[in-house]
PDB file with one MODEL, atoms N, CA, C and O in Angstrom:
MODEL        1
ATOM      1  N   MET A   1     -17.466 -21.781  15.535  1.00  0.00           N
ATOM      2  CA  MET A   1     -16.433 -20.900  15.025  1.00  0.00           C
ATOM      3  C   MET A   1     -15.966 -21.436  13.678  1.00  0.00           C
ATOM      4  O   MET A   1     -15.603 -22.606  13.553  1.00  0.00           O
ATOM      5  N   THR A   2     -15.980 -20.576  12.684  1.00  0.00           N
ATOM      6  CA  THR A   2     -15.564 -21.009  11.356  1.00  0.00           C
ATOM      7  C   THR A   2     -14.085 -20.715  11.148  1.00  0.00           C
ATOM      8  O   THR A   2     -13.535 -19.762  11.700  1.00  0.00           O
ATOM      9  N   VAL A   3     -13.469 -21.545  10.352  1.00  0.00           N
ATOM     10  CA  VAL A   3     -12.053 -21.378  10.041  1.00  0.00           C
ATOM     11  C   VAL A   3     -11.943 -20.691   8.689  1.00  0.00           C
ATOM     12  O   VAL A   3     -12.631 -21.056   7.737  1.00  0.00           O
ATOM     13  N   MET A   4     -11.072 -19.696   8.616  1.00  0.00           N
ATOM     14  CA  MET A   4     -10.897 -18.959   7.382  1.00  0.00           C
ATOM     15  C   MET A   4     -10.153 -19.834   6.364  1.00  0.00           C
ATOM     16  O   MET A   4      -9.133 -20.432   6.705  1.00  0.00           O
ATOM     17  N   PRO A   5     -10.641 -19.918   5.131  1.00  0.00           N
ATOM     18  CA  PRO A   5      -9.941 -20.708   4.115  1.00  0.00           C
ATOM     19  C   PRO A   5      -8.526 -20.167   3.889  1.00  0.00           C
ATOM     20  O   PRO A   5      -8.290 -18.967   4.025  1.00  0.00           O
ATOM     21  N   PRO A   6      -7.592 -21.048   3.545  1.00  0.00           N
ATOM     22  CA  PRO A   6      -6.193 -20.613   3.376  1.00  0.00           C
ATOM     23  C   PRO A   6      -6.010 -19.529   2.316  1.00  0.00           C
ATOM     24  O   PRO A   6      -5.160 -18.653   2.474  1.00  0.00           O
ATOM     25  N   ALA A   7      -6.792 -19.577   1.242  1.00  0.00           N
ATOM     26  CA  ALA A   7      -6.634 -18.570   0.187  1.00  0.00           C
ATOM     27  C   ALA A   7      -7.015 -17.178   0.695  1.00  0.00           C
ATOM     28  O   ALA A   7      -6.330 -16.200   0.396  1.00  0.00           O
ATOM     29  N   ILE A   8      -8.095 -17.086   1.455  1.00  0.00           N
ATOM     30  CA  ILE A   8      -8.517 -15.797   1.997  1.00  0.00           C
ATOM     31  C   ILE A   8      -7.538 -15.330   3.068  1.00  0.00           C
ATOM     32  O   ILE A   8      -7.228 -14.142   3.160  1.00  0.00           O
ATOM     33  N   ARG A   9      -7.054 -16.266   3.876  1.00  0.00           N
ATOM     34  CA  ARG A   9      -6.083 -15.913   4.908  1.00  0.00           C
ATOM     35  C   ARG A   9      -4.796 -15.366   4.274  1.00  0.00           C
ATOM     36  O   ARG A   9      -4.213 -14.401   4.769  1.00  0.00           O
ATOM     37  N   ARG A  10      -4.365 -15.991   3.180  1.00  0.00           N
ATOM     38  CA  ARG A  10      -3.160 -15.545   2.482  1.00  0.00           C
ATOM     39  C   ARG A  10      -3.357 -14.136   1.906  1.00  0.00           C
ATOM     40  O   ARG A  10      -2.457 -13.301   1.987  1.00  0.00           O
ATOM     41  N   LYS A  11      -4.530 -13.877   1.329  1.00  0.00           N
ATOM     42  CA  LYS A  11      -4.816 -12.552   0.768  1.00  0.00           C
ATOM     43  C   LYS A  11      -4.876 -11.494   1.860  1.00  0.00           C
ATOM     44  O   LYS A  11      -4.370 -10.386   1.685  1.00  0.00           O
ATOM     45  N   ALA A  12      -5.499 -11.837   2.993  1.00  0.00           N
ATOM     46  CA  ALA A  12      -5.590 -10.886   4.098  1.00  0.00           C
ATOM     47  C   ALA A  12      -4.214 -10.599   4.685  1.00  0.00           C
ATOM     48  O   ALA A  12      -3.912  -9.454   5.021  1.00  0.00           O
ATOM     49  N   LEU A  13      -3.384 -11.616   4.811  1.00  0.00           N
ATOM     50  CA  LEU A  13      -2.027 -11.423   5.320  1.00  0.00           C
ATOM     51  C   LEU A  13      -1.210 -10.553   4.374  1.00  0.00           C
ATOM     52  O   LEU A  13      -0.467  -9.678   4.819  1.00  0.00           O
ATOM     53  N   ALA A  14      -1.345 -10.790   3.072  1.00  0.00           N
ATOM     54  CA  ALA A  14      -0.611  -9.981   2.094  1.00  0.00           C
ATOM     55  C   ALA A  14      -1.065  -8.525   2.143  1.00  0.00           C
ATOM     56  O   ALA A  14      -0.241  -7.619   2.022  1.00  0.00           O
ATOM     57  N   LEU A  15      -2.365  -8.289   2.317  1.00  0.00           N
ATOM     58  CA  LEU A  15      -2.871  -6.919   2.404  1.00  0.00           C
ATOM     59  C   LEU A  15      -2.387  -6.236   3.680  1.00  0.00           C
ATOM     60  O   LEU A  15      -2.059  -5.050   3.661  1.00  0.00           O
ATOM     61  N   LEU A  16      -2.341  -6.969   4.778  1.00  0.00           N
ATOM     62  CA  LEU A  16      -1.835  -6.417   6.030  1.00  0.00           C
ATOM     63  C   LEU A  16      -0.353  -6.062   5.907  1.00  0.00           C
ATOM     64  O   LEU A  16       0.071  -5.015   6.396  1.00  0.00           O
ATOM     65  N   ILE A  17       0.430  -6.909   5.268  1.00  0.00           N
ATOM     66  CA  ILE A  17       1.853  -6.629   5.052  1.00  0.00           C
ATOM     67  C   ILE A  17       2.022  -5.411   4.149  1.00  0.00           C
ATOM     68  O   ILE A  17       2.884  -4.569   4.401  1.00  0.00           O
ATOM     69  N   ALA A  18       1.202  -5.310   3.096  1.00  0.00           N
ATOM     70  CA  ALA A  18       1.286  -4.164   2.182  1.00  0.00           C
ATOM     71  C   ALA A  18       0.935  -2.859   2.902  1.00  0.00           C
ATOM     72  O   ALA A  18       1.580  -1.833   2.683  1.00  0.00           O
ATOM     73  N   ALA A  19      -0.085  -2.899   3.758  1.00  0.00           N
ATOM     74  CA  ALA A  19      -0.463  -1.698   4.512  1.00  0.00           C
ATOM     75  C   ALA A  19       0.639  -1.300   5.488  1.00  0.00           C
ATOM     76  O   ALA A  19       0.945  -0.116   5.629  1.00  0.00           O
ATOM     77  N   ALA A  20       1.235  -2.279   6.161  1.00  0.00           N
ATOM     78  CA  ALA A  20       2.325  -1.982   7.088  1.00  0.00           C
ATOM     79  C   ALA A  20       3.539  -1.439   6.336  1.00  0.00           C
ATOM     80  O   ALA A  20       4.204  -0.517   6.807  1.00  0.00           O
ATOM     81  N   PHE A  21       3.820  -2.004   5.183  1.00  0.00           N
ATOM     82  CA  PHE A  21       4.945  -1.532   4.374  1.00  0.00           C
ATOM     83  C   PHE A  21       4.707  -0.096   3.902  1.00  0.00           C
ATOM     84  O   PHE A  21       5.632   0.717   3.874  1.00  0.00           O
ATOM     85  N   THR A  22       3.460   0.208   3.531  1.00  0.00           N
ATOM     86  CA  THR A  22       3.114   1.569   3.113  1.00  0.00           C
ATOM     87  C   THR A  22       3.306   2.554   4.257  1.00  0.00           C
ATOM     88  O   THR A  22       3.833   3.648   4.052  1.00  0.00           O
ATOM     89  N   LEU A  23       2.884   2.178   5.460  1.00  0.00           N
ATOM     90  CA  LEU A  23       3.076   3.055   6.618  1.00  0.00           C
ATOM     91  C   LEU A  23       4.560   3.232   6.936  1.00  0.00           C
ATOM     92  O   LEU A  23       4.981   4.321   7.324  1.00  0.00           O
ATOM     93  N   CYS A  24       5.346   2.185   6.776  1.00  0.00           N
ATOM     94  CA  CYS A  24       6.796   2.296   7.009  1.00  0.00           C
ATOM     95  C   CYS A  24       7.444   3.229   5.995  1.00  0.00           C
ATOM     96  O   CYS A  24       8.308   4.033   6.348  1.00  0.00           O
ATOM     97  N   ILE A  25       7.027   3.123   4.735  1.00  0.00           N
ATOM     98  CA  ILE A  25       7.564   4.020   3.700  1.00  0.00           C
ATOM     99  C   ILE A  25       7.211   5.464   4.040  1.00  0.00           C
ATOM    100  O   ILE A  25       8.054   6.353   3.924  1.00  0.00           O
ATOM    101  N   ALA A  26       5.964   5.704   4.461  1.00  0.00           N
ATOM    102  CA  ALA A  26       5.543   7.062   4.823  1.00  0.00           C
ATOM    103  C   ALA A  26       6.350   7.576   6.004  1.00  0.00           C
ATOM    104  O   ALA A  26       6.740   8.743   6.031  1.00  0.00           O
ATOM    105  N   GLY A  27       6.603   6.714   6.977  1.00  0.00           N
ATOM    106  CA  GLY A  27       7.394   7.132   8.137  1.00  0.00           C
ATOM    107  C   GLY A  27       8.824   7.473   7.766  1.00  0.00           C
ATOM    108  O   GLY A  27       9.366   8.475   8.232  1.00  0.00           O
ATOM    109  N   VAL A  28       9.438   6.652   6.936  1.00  0.00           N
ATOM    110  CA  VAL A  28      10.820   6.919   6.531  1.00  0.00           C
ATOM    111  C   VAL A  28      10.880   8.159   5.644  1.00  0.00           C
ATOM    112  O   VAL A  28      11.822   8.944   5.749  1.00  0.00           O
ATOM    113  N   ALA A  29       9.890   8.347   4.776  1.00  0.00           N
ATOM    114  CA  ALA A  29       9.886   9.510   3.886  1.00  0.00           C
ATOM    115  C   ALA A  29       9.710  10.816   4.652  1.00  0.00           C
ATOM    116  O   ALA A  29      10.061  11.878   4.138  1.00  0.00           O
ATOM    117  N   SER A  30       9.175  10.760   5.864  1.00  0.00           N
ATOM    118  CA  SER A  30       8.993  11.989   6.639  1.00  0.00           C
ATOM    119  C   SER A  30      10.244  12.384   7.419  1.00  0.00           C
ATOM    120  O   SER A  30      10.282  13.460   8.015  1.00  0.00           O
ATOM    121  N   ILE A  31      11.259  11.537   7.424  1.00  0.00           N
ATOM    122  CA  ILE A  31      12.518  11.850   8.106  1.00  0.00           C
ATOM    123  C   ILE A  31      13.320  12.817   7.235  1.00  0.00           C
ATOM    124  O   ILE A  31      13.427  12.603   6.027  1.00  0.00           O
ATOM    125  N   PRO A  32      13.890  13.880   7.822  1.00  0.00           N
ATOM    126  CA  PRO A  32      14.704  14.795   7.020  1.00  0.00           C
ATOM    127  C   PRO A  32      15.856  14.053   6.337  1.00  0.00           C
ATOM    128  O   PRO A  32      16.465  13.159   6.923  1.00  0.00           O
ATOM    129  N   HIS A  33      16.136  14.428   5.123  1.00  0.00           N
ATOM    130  CA  HIS A  33      17.180  13.859   4.267  1.00  0.00           C
ATOM    131  C   HIS A  33      16.839  12.457   3.770  1.00  0.00           C
ATOM    132  O   HIS A  33      17.693  11.797   3.178  1.00  0.00           O
ATOM    133  N   CYS A  34      15.628  11.993   3.994  1.00  0.00           N
ATOM    134  CA  CYS A  34      15.176  10.701   3.465  1.00  0.00           C
ATOM    135  C   CYS A  34      13.913  10.876   2.617  1.00  0.00           C
ATOM    136  O   CYS A  34      13.168   9.921   2.398  1.00  0.00           O
ATOM    137  N   GLU A  35      13.682  12.089   2.149  1.00  0.00           N
ATOM    138  CA  GLU A  35      12.470  12.395   1.403  1.00  0.00           C
ATOM    139  C   GLU A  35      12.390  11.619   0.092  1.00  0.00           C
ATOM    140  O   GLU A  35      11.301  11.462  -0.461  1.00  0.00           O
ATOM    141  N   PHE A  36      13.518  11.133  -0.413  1.00  0.00           N
ATOM    142  CA  PHE A  36      13.528  10.440  -1.694  1.00  0.00           C
ATOM    143  C   PHE A  36      12.722   9.139  -1.639  1.00  0.00           C
ATOM    144  O   PHE A  36      12.364   8.606  -2.690  1.00  0.00           O
ATOM    145  N   PHE A  37      12.429   8.616  -0.453  1.00  0.00           N
ATOM    146  CA  PHE A  37      11.581   7.432  -0.342  1.00  0.00           C
ATOM    147  C   PHE A  37      10.144   7.740  -0.744  1.00  0.00           C
ATOM    148  O   PHE A  37       9.375   6.826  -1.043  1.00  0.00           O
ATOM    149  N   GLY A  38       9.782   9.002  -0.755  1.00  0.00           N
ATOM    150  CA  GLY A  38       8.451   9.405  -1.196  1.00  0.00           C
ATOM    151  C   GLY A  38       8.193   9.099  -2.654  1.00  0.00           C
ATOM    152  O   GLY A  38       7.041   9.087  -3.086  1.00  0.00           O
ATOM    153  N   VAL A  39       9.243   8.849  -3.425  1.00  0.00           N
ATOM    154  CA  VAL A  39       9.091   8.486  -4.838  1.00  0.00           C
ATOM    155  C   VAL A  39       8.323   7.169  -4.967  1.00  0.00           C
ATOM    156  O   VAL A  39       7.681   6.923  -5.988  1.00  0.00           O
ATOM    157  N   LEU A  40       8.386   6.335  -3.950  1.00  0.00           N
ATOM    158  CA  LEU A  40       7.661   5.063  -3.989  1.00  0.00           C
ATOM    159  C   LEU A  40       6.145   5.279  -3.987  1.00  0.00           C
ATOM    160  O   LEU A  40       5.391   4.363  -4.315  1.00  0.00           O
ATOM    161  N   PHE A  41       5.697   6.480  -3.620  1.00  0.00           N
ATOM    162  CA  PHE A  41       4.278   6.808  -3.644  1.00  0.00           C
ATOM    163  C   PHE A  41       3.823   7.368  -4.988  1.00  0.00           C
ATOM    164  O   PHE A  41       2.645   7.689  -5.145  1.00  0.00           O
ATOM    165  N   ALA A  42       4.727   7.494  -5.962  1.00  0.00           N
ATOM    166  CA  ALA A  42       4.404   8.127  -7.243  1.00  0.00           C
ATOM    167  C   ALA A  42       3.199   7.498  -7.952  1.00  0.00           C
ATOM    168  O   ALA A  42       2.331   8.242  -8.409  1.00  0.00           O
ATOM    169  N   PRO A  43       3.099   6.169  -8.069  1.00  0.00           N
ATOM    170  CA  PRO A  43       1.902   5.628  -8.735  1.00  0.00           C
ATOM    171  C   PRO A  43       0.607   5.989  -8.006  1.00  0.00           C
ATOM    172  O   PRO A  43      -0.399   6.292  -8.648  1.00  0.00           O
ATOM    173  N   GLY A  44       0.624   5.960  -6.694  1.00  0.00           N
ATOM    174  CA  GLY A  44      -0.564   6.338  -5.929  1.00  0.00           C
ATOM    175  C   GLY A  44      -0.896   7.811  -6.079  1.00  0.00           C
ATOM    176  O   GLY A  44      -2.066   8.190  -6.128  1.00  0.00           O
ATOM    177  N   ILE A  45       0.142   8.645  -6.151  1.00  0.00           N
ATOM    178  CA  ILE A  45      -0.079  10.085  -6.330  1.00  0.00           C
ATOM    179  C   ILE A  45      -0.694  10.363  -7.693  1.00  0.00           C
ATOM    180  O   ILE A  45      -1.597  11.192  -7.814  1.00  0.00           O
ATOM    181  N   LEU A  46      -0.209   9.676  -8.713  1.00  0.00           N
ATOM    182  CA  LEU A  46      -0.758   9.893 -10.056  1.00  0.00           C
ATOM    183  C   LEU A  46      -2.217   9.464 -10.135  1.00  0.00           C
ATOM    184  O   LEU A  46      -3.035  10.161 -10.736  1.00  0.00           O
ATOM    185  N   LEU A  47      -2.549   8.332  -9.539  1.00  0.00           N
ATOM    186  CA  LEU A  47      -3.943   7.901  -9.548  1.00  0.00           C
ATOM    187  C   LEU A  47      -4.810   8.762  -8.629  1.00  0.00           C
ATOM    188  O   LEU A  47      -5.978   9.009  -8.931  1.00  0.00           O
ATOM    189  N   GLY A  48      -4.250   9.217  -7.518  1.00  0.00           N
ATOM    190  CA  GLY A  48      -4.989  10.111  -6.628  1.00  0.00           C
ATOM    191  C   GLY A  48      -5.262  11.467  -7.265  1.00  0.00           C
ATOM    192  O   GLY A  48      -6.272  12.105  -6.970  1.00  0.00           O
ATOM    193  N   ALA A  49      -4.361  11.903  -8.137  1.00  0.00           N
ATOM    194  CA  ALA A  49      -4.541  13.189  -8.816  1.00  0.00           C
ATOM    195  C   ALA A  49      -5.704  13.152  -9.801  1.00  0.00           C
ATOM    196  O   ALA A  49      -6.248  14.198 -10.156  1.00  0.00           O
ATOM    197  N   LEU A  50      -6.084  11.974 -10.238  1.00  0.00           N
ATOM    198  CA  LEU A  50      -7.254  11.878 -11.111  1.00  0.00           C
ATOM    199  C   LEU A  50      -8.533  12.224 -10.353  1.00  0.00           C
ATOM    200  O   LEU A  50      -9.457  12.809 -10.918  1.00  0.00           O
ATOM    201  N   VAL A  51      -8.580  11.862  -9.079  1.00  0.00           N
ATOM    202  CA  VAL A  51      -9.769  12.122  -8.270  1.00  0.00           C
ATOM    203  C   VAL A  51      -9.687  13.496  -7.597  1.00  0.00           C
ATOM    204  O   VAL A  51     -10.685  14.210  -7.500  1.00  0.00           O
ATOM    205  N   PHE A  52      -8.484  13.855  -7.135  1.00  0.00           N
ATOM    206  CA  PHE A  52      -8.261  15.129  -6.446  1.00  0.00           C
ATOM    207  C   PHE A  52      -7.238  15.940  -7.244  1.00  0.00           C
ATOM    208  O   PHE A  52      -6.045  15.878  -6.946  1.00  0.00           O
ATOM    209  N   PRO A  53      -7.680  16.701  -8.258  1.00  0.00           N
ATOM    210  CA  PRO A  53      -6.738  17.409  -9.134  1.00  0.00           C
ATOM    211  C   PRO A  53      -5.864  18.446  -8.411  1.00  0.00           C
ATOM    212  O   PRO A  53      -4.751  18.722  -8.858  1.00  0.00           O
ATOM    213  N   GLN A  54      -6.349  19.020  -7.308  1.00  0.00           N
ATOM    214  CA  GLN A  54      -5.543  20.005  -6.592  1.00  0.00           C
ATOM    215  C   GLN A  54      -4.485  19.342  -5.720  1.00  0.00           C
ATOM    216  O   GLN A  54      -3.563  20.012  -5.256  1.00  0.00           O
ATOM    217  N   GLY A  55      -4.600  18.055  -5.493  1.00  0.00           N
ATOM    218  CA  GLY A  55      -3.627  17.338  -4.672  1.00  0.00           C
ATOM    219  C   GLY A  55      -3.750  17.701  -3.211  1.00  0.00           C
ATOM    220  O   GLY A  55      -4.845  17.950  -2.707  1.00  0.00           O
ATOM    221  N   ILE A  56      -2.624  17.728  -2.539  1.00  0.00           N
ATOM    222  CA  ILE A  56      -2.595  17.979  -1.097  1.00  0.00           C
ATOM    223  C   ILE A  56      -3.014  19.411  -0.770  1.00  0.00           C
ATOM    224  O   ILE A  56      -3.479  19.679   0.337  1.00  0.00           O
ATOM    225  N   GLU A  57      -2.856  20.328  -1.714  1.00  0.00           N
ATOM    226  CA  GLU A  57      -3.176  21.736  -1.484  1.00  0.00           C
ATOM    227  C   GLU A  57      -4.651  22.054  -1.673  1.00  0.00           C
ATOM    228  O   GLU A  57      -5.067  23.188  -1.434  1.00  0.00           O
ATOM    229  N   GLY A  58      -5.457  21.076  -2.100  1.00  0.00           N
ATOM    230  CA  GLY A  58      -6.877  21.309  -2.328  1.00  0.00           C
ATOM    231  C   GLY A  58      -7.667  21.346  -1.031  1.00  0.00           C
ATOM    232  O   GLY A  58      -7.104  21.354   0.064  1.00  0.00           O
ATOM    233  N   ASP A  59      -8.990  21.367  -1.180  1.00  0.00           N
ATOM    234  CA  ASP A  59      -9.883  21.421  -0.023  1.00  0.00           C
ATOM    235  C   ASP A  59      -9.887  20.118   0.766  1.00  0.00           C
ATOM    236  O   ASP A  59     -10.219  20.111   1.952  1.00  0.00           O
ATOM    237  N   HIS A  60      -9.524  19.028   0.125  1.00  0.00           N
ATOM    238  CA  HIS A  60      -9.583  17.710   0.765  1.00  0.00           C
ATOM    239  C   HIS A  60      -8.198  17.062   0.767  1.00  0.00           C
ATOM    240  O   HIS A  60      -8.001  15.992   0.191  1.00  0.00           O
ATOM    241  N   GLY A  61      -7.252  17.718   1.416  1.00  0.00           N
ATOM    242  CA  GLY A  61      -5.875  17.238   1.445  1.00  0.00           C
ATOM    243  C   GLY A  61      -5.707  15.920   2.172  1.00  0.00           C
ATOM    244  O   GLY A  61      -4.938  15.061   1.739  1.00  0.00           O
ATOM    245  N   ILE A  62      -6.421  15.755   3.275  1.00  0.00           N
ATOM    246  CA  ILE A  62      -6.322  14.512   4.038  1.00  0.00           C
ATOM    247  C   ILE A  62      -6.918  13.356   3.242  1.00  0.00           C
ATOM    248  O   ILE A  62      -6.368  12.255   3.257  1.00  0.00           O
ATOM    249  N   ALA A  63      -8.013  13.583   2.560  1.00  0.00           N
ATOM    250  CA  ALA A  63      -8.617  12.536   1.732  1.00  0.00           C
ATOM    251  C   ALA A  63      -7.668  12.153   0.600  1.00  0.00           C
ATOM    252  O   ALA A  63      -7.584  10.983   0.229  1.00  0.00           O
ATOM    253  N   PHE A  64      -6.953  13.138   0.050  1.00  0.00           N
ATOM    254  CA  PHE A  64      -5.966  12.853  -0.988  1.00  0.00           C
ATOM    255  C   PHE A  64      -4.867  11.950  -0.436  1.00  0.00           C
ATOM    256  O   PHE A  64      -4.480  10.978  -1.084  1.00  0.00           O
ATOM    257  N   LEU A  65      -4.366  12.264   0.754  1.00  0.00           N
ATOM    258  CA  LEU A  65      -3.316  11.436   1.356  1.00  0.00           C
ATOM    259  C   LEU A  65      -3.812  10.022   1.634  1.00  0.00           C
ATOM    260  O   LEU A  65      -3.087   9.052   1.408  1.00  0.00           O
ATOM    261  N   LEU A  66      -5.038   9.901   2.119  1.00  0.00           N
ATOM    262  CA  LEU A  66      -5.610   8.581   2.357  1.00  0.00           C
ATOM    263  C   LEU A  66      -5.761   7.802   1.053  1.00  0.00           C
ATOM    264  O   LEU A  66      -5.473   6.606   1.007  1.00  0.00           O
ATOM    265  N   ALA A  67      -6.209   8.472  -0.002  1.00  0.00           N
ATOM    266  CA  ALA A  67      -6.361   7.812  -1.299  1.00  0.00           C
ATOM    267  C   ALA A  67      -5.009   7.341  -1.821  1.00  0.00           C
ATOM    268  O   ALA A  67      -4.898   6.238  -2.357  1.00  0.00           O
ATOM    269  N   VAL A  68      -3.982   8.173  -1.665  1.00  0.00           N
ATOM    270  CA  VAL A  68      -2.644   7.793  -2.105  1.00  0.00           C
ATOM    271  C   VAL A  68      -2.152   6.584  -1.316  1.00  0.00           C
ATOM    272  O   VAL A  68      -1.579   5.661  -1.895  1.00  0.00           O
ATOM    273  N   GLY A  69      -2.367   6.580  -0.015  1.00  0.00           N
ATOM    274  CA  GLY A  69      -1.946   5.451   0.809  1.00  0.00           C
ATOM    275  C   GLY A  69      -2.677   4.169   0.455  1.00  0.00           C
ATOM    276  O   GLY A  69      -2.069   3.100   0.397  1.00  0.00           O
ATOM    277  N   ILE A  70      -3.969   4.268   0.220  1.00  0.00           N
ATOM    278  CA  ILE A  70      -4.753   3.075  -0.130  1.00  0.00           C
ATOM    279  C   ILE A  70      -4.330   2.533  -1.491  1.00  0.00           C
ATOM    280  O   ILE A  70      -4.158   1.325  -1.652  1.00  0.00           O
ATOM    281  N   VAL A  71      -4.161   3.413  -2.465  1.00  0.00           N
ATOM    282  CA  VAL A  71      -3.742   2.967  -3.795  1.00  0.00           C
ATOM    283  C   VAL A  71      -2.348   2.352  -3.740  1.00  0.00           C
ATOM    284  O   VAL A  71      -2.101   1.328  -4.378  1.00  0.00           O
ATOM    285  N   THR A  72      -1.443   2.955  -2.995  1.00  0.00           N
ATOM    286  CA  THR A  72      -0.098   2.412  -2.874  1.00  0.00           C
ATOM    287  C   THR A  72      -0.121   1.043  -2.202  1.00  0.00           C
ATOM    288  O   THR A  72       0.575   0.127  -2.639  1.00  0.00           O
ATOM    289  N   ALA A  73      -0.911   0.898  -1.147  1.00  0.00           N
ATOM    290  CA  ALA A  73      -1.018  -0.395  -0.473  1.00  0.00           C
ATOM    291  C   ALA A  73      -1.593  -1.455  -1.409  1.00  0.00           C
ATOM    292  O   ALA A  73      -1.137  -2.599  -1.408  1.00  0.00           O
ATOM    293  N   LEU A  74      -2.589  -1.082  -2.203  1.00  0.00           N
ATOM    294  CA  LEU A  74      -3.160  -2.046  -3.142  1.00  0.00           C
ATOM    295  C   LEU A  74      -2.177  -2.409  -4.247  1.00  0.00           C
ATOM    296  O   LEU A  74      -2.139  -3.557  -4.691  1.00  0.00           O
ATOM    297  N   LEU A  75      -1.386  -1.446  -4.692  1.00  0.00           N
ATOM    298  CA  LEU A  75      -0.378  -1.747  -5.712  1.00  0.00           C
ATOM    299  C   LEU A  75       0.739  -2.625  -5.150  1.00  0.00           C
ATOM    300  O   LEU A  75       1.292  -3.455  -5.872  1.00  0.00           O
ATOM    301  N   LEU A  76       1.071  -2.455  -3.887  1.00  0.00           N
ATOM    302  CA  LEU A  76       2.075  -3.311  -3.255  1.00  0.00           C
ATOM    303  C   LEU A  76       1.505  -4.679  -2.910  1.00  0.00           C
ATOM    304  O   LEU A  76       2.249  -5.651  -2.778  1.00  0.00           O
ATOM    305  N   TRP A  77       0.192  -4.755  -2.764  1.00  0.00           N
ATOM    306  CA  TRP A  77      -0.460  -5.992  -2.363  1.00  0.00           C
ATOM    307  C   TRP A  77      -0.268  -7.100  -3.401  1.00  0.00           C
ATOM    308  O   TRP A  77      -0.070  -8.258  -3.034  1.00  0.00           O
ATOM    309  N   LEU A  78      -0.324  -6.763  -4.672  1.00  0.00           N
ATOM    310  CA  LEU A  78      -0.239  -7.780  -5.718  1.00  0.00           C
ATOM    311  C   LEU A  78       1.101  -8.524  -5.709  1.00  0.00           C
ATOM    312  O   LEU A  78       1.094  -9.755  -5.713  1.00  0.00           O
ATOM    313  N   PRO A  79       2.255  -7.833  -5.698  1.00  0.00           N
ATOM    314  CA  PRO A  79       3.504  -8.601  -5.641  1.00  0.00           C
ATOM    315  C   PRO A  79       3.688  -9.352  -4.324  1.00  0.00           C
ATOM    316  O   PRO A  79       4.243 -10.450  -4.307  1.00  0.00           O
ATOM    317  N   ILE A  80       3.227  -8.765  -3.227  1.00  0.00           N
ATOM    318  CA  ILE A  80       3.350  -9.452  -1.940  1.00  0.00           C
ATOM    319  C   ILE A  80       2.470 -10.698  -1.931  1.00  0.00           C
ATOM    320  O   ILE A  80       2.879 -11.736  -1.410  1.00  0.00           O
ATOM    321  N   LEU A  81       1.271 -10.611  -2.497  1.00  0.00           N
ATOM    322  CA  LEU A  81       0.397 -11.772  -2.599  1.00  0.00           C
ATOM    323  C   LEU A  81       1.049 -12.855  -3.435  1.00  0.00           C
ATOM    324  O   LEU A  81       0.969 -14.036  -3.096  1.00  0.00           O
ATOM    325  N   ARG A  82       1.691 -12.468  -4.517  1.00  0.00           N
ATOM    326  CA  ARG A  82       2.365 -13.451  -5.382  1.00  0.00           C
ATOM    327  C   ARG A  82       3.495 -14.144  -4.627  1.00  0.00           C
ATOM    328  O   ARG A  82       3.667 -15.357  -4.751  1.00  0.00           O
ATOM    329  N   VAL A  83       4.259 -13.396  -3.853  1.00  0.00           N
ATOM    330  CA  VAL A  83       5.340 -13.992  -3.057  1.00  0.00           C
ATOM    331  C   VAL A  83       4.763 -14.953  -2.022  1.00  0.00           C
ATOM    332  O   VAL A  83       5.311 -16.034  -1.804  1.00  0.00           O
ATOM    333  N   CYS A  84       3.652 -14.563  -1.379  1.00  0.00           N
ATOM    334  CA  CYS A  84       3.017 -15.456  -0.395  1.00  0.00           C
ATOM    335  C   CYS A  84       2.530 -16.741  -1.076  1.00  0.00           C
ATOM    336  O   CYS A  84       2.659 -17.825  -0.507  1.00  0.00           O
ATOM    337  N   GLN A  85       1.980 -16.629  -2.275  1.00  0.00           N
ATOM    338  CA  GLN A  85       1.533 -17.811  -3.001  1.00  0.00           C
ATOM    339  C   GLN A  85       2.712 -18.712  -3.359  1.00  0.00           C
ATOM    340  O   GLN A  85       2.629 -19.933  -3.227  1.00  0.00           O
ATOM    341  N   LEU A  86       3.802 -18.111  -3.810  1.00  0.00           N
ATOM    342  CA  LEU A  86       4.979 -18.906  -4.157  1.00  0.00           C
ATOM    343  C   LEU A  86       5.559 -19.608  -2.936  1.00  0.00           C
ATOM    344  O   LEU A  86       5.975 -20.763  -3.020  1.00  0.00           O
ATOM    345  N   LEU A  87       5.589 -18.914  -1.805  1.00  0.00           N
ATOM    346  CA  LEU A  87       6.110 -19.520  -0.582  1.00  0.00           C
ATOM    347  C   LEU A  87       5.225 -20.652  -0.091  1.00  0.00           C
ATOM    348  O   LEU A  87       5.731 -21.676   0.370  1.00  0.00           O
ATOM    349  N   SER A  88       3.898 -20.481  -0.183  1.00  0.00           N
ATOM    350  CA  SER A  88       3.016 -21.543   0.291  1.00  0.00           C
ATOM    351  C   SER A  88       3.038 -22.742  -0.649  1.00  0.00           C
ATOM    352  O   SER A  88       2.906 -23.878  -0.193  1.00  0.00           O
ATOM    353  N   SER A  89       3.200 -22.517  -1.944  1.00  0.00           N
ATOM    354  CA  SER A  89       3.292 -23.658  -2.859  1.00  0.00           C
ATOM    355  C   SER A  89       4.649 -24.351  -2.725  1.00  0.00           C
ATOM    356  O   SER A  89       4.767 -25.552  -2.967  1.00  0.00           O
ATOM    357  N   HIS A  90       5.660 -23.591  -2.342  1.00  0.00           N
ATOM    358  CA  HIS A  90       6.982 -24.183  -2.151  1.00  0.00           C
ATOM    359  C   HIS A  90       7.016 -25.061  -0.898  1.00  0.00           C
ATOM    360  O   HIS A  90       7.743 -26.053  -0.855  1.00  0.00           O
ATOM    361  N   ARG A  91       6.232 -24.699   0.118  1.00  0.00           N
ATOM    362  CA  ARG A  91       6.168 -25.479   1.361  1.00  0.00           C
ATOM    363  C   ARG A  91       5.454 -26.818   1.159  1.00  0.00           C
ATOM    364  O   ARG A  91       5.802 -27.807   1.806  1.00  0.00           O
ATOM    365  N   SER A  92       4.462 -26.857   0.269  1.00  0.00           N
ATOM    366  CA  SER A  92       3.704 -28.092   0.101  1.00  0.00           C
ATOM    367  C   SER A  92       4.357 -29.041  -0.875  1.00  0.00           C
ATOM    368  O   SER A  92       3.835 -30.128  -1.122  1.00  0.00           O
TER     369      SER A  92
ENDMDL
END
C-alpha cells in the first residue's frame, strides 16, 4: 500500500472542500429569498457562457450547470489550497 505524498493529499483535500463549498452555495442559492448567493457563481457562469452561449435555456442545460459548478469549484480551489498551505507551514 502506497502512502499519498503530503502535497498531493493537501491538493486533494482543498479540491474536496471547494467542491463541498460549491454544493453548499448551490443549496443555499436555491432557497427562496436567498437567491443572491447565486452571484458567487458569476465567474463560472461567464466562463460557461463561452462554451454554451445559450446558457441554461439551450439544448444542453444540465451540461451548462455542470460546467458552471466545475469552474466555480476550481476557482474556489486556489484560495482554499493557499490557506491549506499556509496552515500546514504554520504547523511545522
